[in-house]
SETORMI-541608 format. One record per residue (C-alpha): x, y negated, z. Coordinates in steps of 0.001 Angstrom, whole numbers, padded with zeros to 6 digits, always signed. Each point is the difference from the previous one (the first is absolute). Layout:
BEGIN
XYZ
...
***
This chain:
BEGIN
-007004+002161-006667
-000181-003666+000726
-001838-002302-002357
+002175-001768-002544
-002473-002571-001277
+001397-003488+000109
-001627-003375+000288
+000596-002887-002359
+003578-001231-000163
+002256-002096-002168
+003663-000096-000913
+001816-003197+000737
+003262-001473+001086
+000325+000123+003771
-000376-002914+002351
+003410-000882+001367
+001389-001391+003234
-000478-003692+000542
+003424-001029-001215
-000548+001581-003451
-002246-001619-002624
-002848+002126-001319
-000310+000323-003792
-003483+000417-001509
-001450+003516-000483
+001315+001558-003191
-002549+002715-000678
-003114+001412+001573
-002180+003065-000422
-002138+002399+002016
+001474+003391+000926
-003433+001619+000174
-001255-000867-003467
+001481-000623-003422
+002990-002316+000344
-000607-003657-000804
+002566-000765-002685
-000135-003725+000497
+003284-001589+001002
-000215-003178+002024
+002854-002191-001145
+001611-002640+002214
-000688-003668-000831
+002066-001488-002809
+001689-002427+002355
+000813+000812+003593
+000485-003702+000694
-003694-000722-000603
-000894+001125+003482
+001624+001353+003144
-001029+003519+001029
-001804+000173+003317
+001930+002277+002339
-002343+002256+001978
+000861+001097+003499
+001487+003489+000109
-001365+002136+002875
+002782+000961+002446
-000638+003729-000418
+000320-000314-003778
+003206-001952+000436
+001461+002762+002189
-000561+002616-002735
+001305-002374-002692
+003180-000586+001984
+000577+003748+000401
-000386+000487-003754
+002153-003024-000890
+002980+001635+001708
-000122+002610-002797
-001445-002016-002896
+001888-003276+000211
-000509-000662-003723
-003753+000688+000157
-001376-002685+002317
-003354+000020-001782
-001027+003603-000889
-003139+001017-001799
-002831+000856+002372
-003313+001788-000155
-002293-002230+002038
-003410+000781+001443
-002305-002640-001502
-002352+000191+002987
+001966+000588+003159
-000937+002662+002517
-000651-002643+002642
-002528-001561-002401
-001857+003336-000306
+002062+001178-002946
+000452+003767-000514
+003805+000152+000047
+001968-000355+003275
+003267-001010-001679
+000186-003699-000837
+002935+000563-002359
+002252+002679-001470
+003351-001404-001141
+001751+001748-002905
+003795-000268-000251
+002400+001180-002685
+002758+002173+001489
+003078+000768-002092
+000815+003133+002007
+003575+001218+000426
+001492+001944-002882
+002984+001253+002010
-002395+001612+002498
-002339+001295-002741
-002753-002374+001109
-001964-001037-003124
-001558-003422-000691
-003460-000188+001509
-002853-002207+001126
-000275-000703+003709
-003489-000773+001375
-000482-001591+003435
-003388-000549+001654
-001125-002925+002135
-003011+000481+002250
+000478+003017+002250
+002069-002213+002267
-001469-003209+001412
+000609-002744-002556
-001871-002846+001696
+000060+000551+003754
-003392-001637+000515
-002155+003103+000444
-001660-000117-003411
+001107+003572-000803
+002089+001430+002839
-000178-000491+003726
+002586-002409+001300
+003128+001675+001368
+003164-001027+001810
+003313-000293-001817
+001284+003213+001596
-003033+002007-001183
-001023+001313-003403
-001148-002654-002452
-003427+001213-001107
+000480+003691-000712
+003744-000503+000312
+000970+000858-003569
-000271-000842-003682
-000030+002503-002859
+002629+000150-002728
+000341+002108-003135
+002862+000575-002456
-000998+000983-003550
+002575+001031-002575
+000156-002550-002806
-000663+001373-003443
+002388-000930-002862
-001097-003239-001622
-002478-000793+002754
-000066-003756+000582
-002771-000331+002583
-000924+002140+003015
-003085+002233-000298
-002829-001113+002286
-001445+003406+000915
+002265+000278+003097
-001789-003060+001391
-003332+001842-000308
+001526+002979+001820
+001390-002204+002779
-003370-001691+000485
-001651+003427+000349
+002503+001032+002663
-000477-003319+001780
-003778+000532+000043
+000565+003400+001586
+002145-001593+002729
-002544-002743+000691
-002924+002448+000072
+001665+002719+002097
+002500-001993+002089
+002530+002725-000795
+003468-001482-000350
+002190+001417-002778
+003521+000889+001104
+003085+001546-001528
-000528+003739-000425
-003775-000234-000459
-001639+001455-003092
-003124-000884-001979
-001850+002670-001981
-001275-001855-003086
-000847+002848-002423
+000195-002257-003034
+002837-001471-002093
+000977-003239+001694
-000097-001862-003326
-003137+001783-001292
+001930+001756-002783
+000947+003676-000337
+002955-000333+002376
+000924+002686+002538
+000606-002734+002564
-003323+000258+001839
+000773-000498+003697
+002064-002244+002249
+002512+000151+002814
+000887-003008+002134
+003606-001055+000670
+001907-002963+001356
+000796-002367-002851
+003552+000489-001231
+000894-003718+000009
-002598-001872+002036
+000674+000315+003697
-002357-000845+002885
-000455-003741+000285
-001376-002400+002571
-002846-002406-000680
-001442-002586+002402
-002858+002468+000562
+002042+003129+000742
+002228+002552-001689
-000581+001390-003506
+001312+003287-001396
+000088+000831-003721
-001455+003421-000845
+000743+001238-003509
-002440+002114-001999
+001734+002945-001691
-001859+001874-002739
+000307+003807+000200
-001293+003159-001670
-002480+002386+001610
+002749+002484+000878
+001947-002728+001800
-003092-001115+001911
-000599+003572+001184
+003641+000224+001090
-000444-003154+002088
-003162+001427+001560
+001475+003383+000845
+003359-001384+001132
+000304-003756+000452
+000062-003200-002021
+003516-001155+000993
+001491+003315-001101
-001623-000171-003438
+001001-003655-000386
+003607+000998+000603
-000252+002627-002739
-001412-002635-002380
+002908-002329+000799
+002459+002703-001049
-001281+000128-003603
+000216-003239-001993
-002730+001019-002466
-002394+000772+002871
+000482-003290+001833
+003643-000279+000933
+001333-002061+002913
-002655-002715-000419
-002896+002458-000575
-001090-001508-003307
-003189+001478-001437
+000229+001198-003606
-003506+000652-001306
+001485+001947-002942
+001714+002528+002264
-001223+003452-000965
+002066+002192+002320
-000208+000396+003744
+003047-000111+002263
-000304+003783+000273
+000227+000296-003802
+002981-002344-000077
+001916+001760+002792
-000903+003605+000790
+001807-000155+003361
-002590-002463+001326
-002631+002730+000332
+002267+001909+002376
+000667-003171+001995
-003746-000548+000250
-000668+003546+001229
+002776-000296+002585
-001377-003323+001193
-003514+001384+000461
+001265+003100+001798
+002394-001861+002321
-001813-003290+000570
-003638+000539-000898
-002127-002900-001211
-000152-003549+001329
-003582-000377-001198
-002381+000519+002923
-003315-001148-001462
-001960-000641-003185
-003441-001219-000979
-002076+002468-001982
-003322+001787-000514
-000669+002373+002875
-003008+001311+001924
-000320+002400+002925
-002719+001852+001831
-000338+002653+002638
-000748+003224-001876
+000674+003724+000219
+002681+000983-002553
-001523+003438-000606
-003122-001667-001414
+002079-001731-002653
+001692+003212-001133
-003239+001142-001628
-001041-003394-001330
+002950-001209-002058
-002059-000628-003090
-002702-001846+001918
+002214-002680+001506
-000249-002441-002890
-003777+000061+000203
-000068-000169+003781
-001265-003311+001368
+000474-001195+003546
-002736-002332+001196
+001760-000966+003229
+001380-003504+000293
+003780-000060+000300
+001055-001906+003119
+001435-003462-000446
+002952-001516+001783
-000441-003089+002089
+002230-002982-000770
+002179+000865+003001
+000611+003583-001085
+000580-001110-003586
+002835-002201+001204
+001469+002930+001931
+000079+002270-003033
+001176-002831-002262
+002857-000712+002383
+001112+003606-000050
-000185+000293-003776
+001802-003292-000480
+002867+001314+002127
-000110+003321-001831
+000444-001696-003376
+003159-001754+001137
+003436+001352-000648
+000591+001924+003188
+001508-002378+002552
-001079+002421+002725
-000391+003723+000546
-003750+000594-000219
-000392+002969+002328
-002417-001442+002511
-003600-001010-000412
-001928-002289+002312
-003637+001052+000231
-001152-003487+000872
+001775-002104-002610
+000684+002514-002751
+003542-001376-000291
+003337+001753+000066
+001495-000456+003453
+003504+000378+001366
-001096+000257+003628
-001381+003100+001709
-003758+000331-000485
-002292+002409+001813
-003012+001821-001459
-003253-001864+000606
-002900+001603+001830
-003457+000136-001573
-000790-003306+001695
+002851-002465-000189
+000224-001931+003266
+001949-002764-001669
-003067-001112-001917
-002242-002609+001571
-003755+000316+000295
-000690-002608-002643
+001808+001971-002714
-002049+002057-002472
-000628+003514+001282
+001063+001537-003339
+003541-001187+000708
+000016+001698+003385
-001315+003530-000282
+001954+002815-001606
-001907+002941-001462
+001537+003379-000783
-001069+001962-003072
-000187+003767-000055
+000537+000205-003765
+000925-002416-002754
-000536-000479-003723
+002237-002603-001680
-000920-001227-003479
+002351-001896-002340
-000061-001185-003571
+002855+001366-002123
+002195-003100+000218
-000184-000153+003795
+000278+003780+000309
+003188-000140-002083
+001656-001658+003002
-000724+002918+002355
+003274+001777-000938
+001822-003259+000772
-001724-000253+003394
+000865+003601+000859
+003507+000333-001378
+001243-003554+000445
-001658-000894+003294
-001481+002775+002147
+002868+002467-000584
+002253-002696+001452
-002099-000462+003115
-001861-003098-001208
-003553-001007-000822
-001774-001139-003170
-003194-002047-000378
-002557-000172-002810
-001994-003227+000282
-003344+000159-001793
-000185-002569-002789
-003810+000071+000097
-000953-000400+003646
+003284-000598+001844
-000195+003126+002138
+003293+001861+000334
+001378+003543+000325
+003394+000590+001615
+001801+003329-000342
+002112+000578+003100
+002910+002364+000698
+000487+001496+003486
+002972-002261+000800
-001990-003224-000438
-000608-001600+003387
-003047-002015+001022
-002502+001787-002247
-003593+000725+001046
+000321+003605-001211
+001654+002945+001772
+000111+003791-000194
-003481+000257+001488
-001519-002754-002157
+001590+000171-003449
-002542-002270-001684
-001157-003149+001772
-001761-003261-000874
+000672-003298+001716
-002530-002494-001352
+000321+000736-003714
+003644+001011+000230
+000396+003744-000476
+003184+001759+001117
+000940+003498-001156
+002654+002011+001853
+001873+002530-002137
+002378+002472+001638
+003431+000622-001510
-000771+003430-001475
-003236-001321-001533
+001870-003013-001428
+002388+002411-001713
-002903+002030-001377
-001833-003068-001280
+003180-001356-001575
+000365+003165-002083
-003671+000416-000907
-000760-003633-000874
+003250-000973-001717
-001591+000186-003464
-002398-002838+000879
+002782-002500-000734
-000485+000885-003677
-003487-001395-000569
-000326+001589-003438
+000113+003431+001677
-002974-000727+002249
-003468+001046-001147
-002782-001838+001779
-001613+001182+002168
+002877+001818+001739
-000681+001452+003458
+002458+001429+002515
-001087+001713+003215
+001881+001168+003064
-002699+001644+002182
+002458+000826+002776
+000627-003750+000376
-003614-000988-000700
+001292-002362-002673
-000910-000476-003647
+001229-002502-002573
-001757-000899-003238
+001228-001912-003026
-003076-001590-001547
-000844-002413-002837
+000364-003603+001047
-003664-000676-000764
-001051+002556+002620
+002367-001417+002611
-001543-003414-000678
-003497+001340+000539
+000974+001678+003272
+001345-003268+001386
***
């Protein structure tokens, strides 16, 4: 789960384009402490002085203009503003979050709601203070801004500010990881988005229903909308795909409707609201598999004889490994990051090939690498060059990461694809590979192989089917008792589900 702590911010009226006069701030308080109830009133006479018009950064103006096409009567929306900007060493990457009042569309069963729009993931200034300079035909900053639509409660006169805290947390994740959020992506949050008792505890990403891609002087900007979902809907997106689940949400007005409006009071999932959706989900998984090709999680591996583990199930939690887990170099980290970033996107390609040098999905033919890759130069680190085969393998997961094994098997490997677990602790990675994946460093003679700190595991079709049946229950974490050990001596493979604290100590 990503951190949701926010830095100091205030609510104010937004700065407007140069041709519009700026009124004074009307109220101000911090979103991270008790609200300041003071209201700053405008001067008694506006003729006493002329407001000084600040210069509006071109990137800000581009987002304002996109919003003004929808909110013509709201030229000066309320904003949550970072008091100390990110480029002045402040904690929050978003300079502003604008909050608009949207009347909805009664004829289309779209309820009144609040519409939040971020400013800061795209390049607002164009002078290198936050983002690298880019050409007009490239992405501005990260190439997108976040939006969020929250159903307006009856009698509510001002927008809640907790969505701004959520958006800042997501923005920090983007800045820290360089992972770009795109339509179809999902975020496992494991906590009510508004810190209440709500069932809405996770997020999907979609294209904003009204804000279309726009052009700024510093490049193009897309608008990616946060959509709050229940745990069951998140799992459906993981095991199938985000776009498919978003389409189901659009078909039920109380679950989001055409504009995917989040209702924090929603107590029923889309599968409760329409029983036919479960069948559509099962058909989608069976026919299409999953678009998700990689996740970050808690995982550890070692070369070990499975038959030793069969007699030591109860000792695993106390077992300590004093070896130092290998670390990825910066170059290899970028390779794995690139692959996972592509895997978290909404499937613009058919990921059935794996390049052993870059770790990225490839559309061109790729041959298996030898143990010494001739394409590497002598000045490259040797750990990126040599490939080592393992005779036996022991994979260790915590329960949350292990819960995604059925997804990897049923949604990916059964469809001839691959799936990667990237270690959240030391940035090593494990890729499960089906026989039809080209360009892997594993083959029938070397089923388990390490390239640097990237482990690949080849599973044959009959073994994939067996694992799918035997490990299916792992998707229900409440049915897993830690430690849980599974051994397949004929394949020299064992898998353990261990407490997270033990996984941490192993890494």
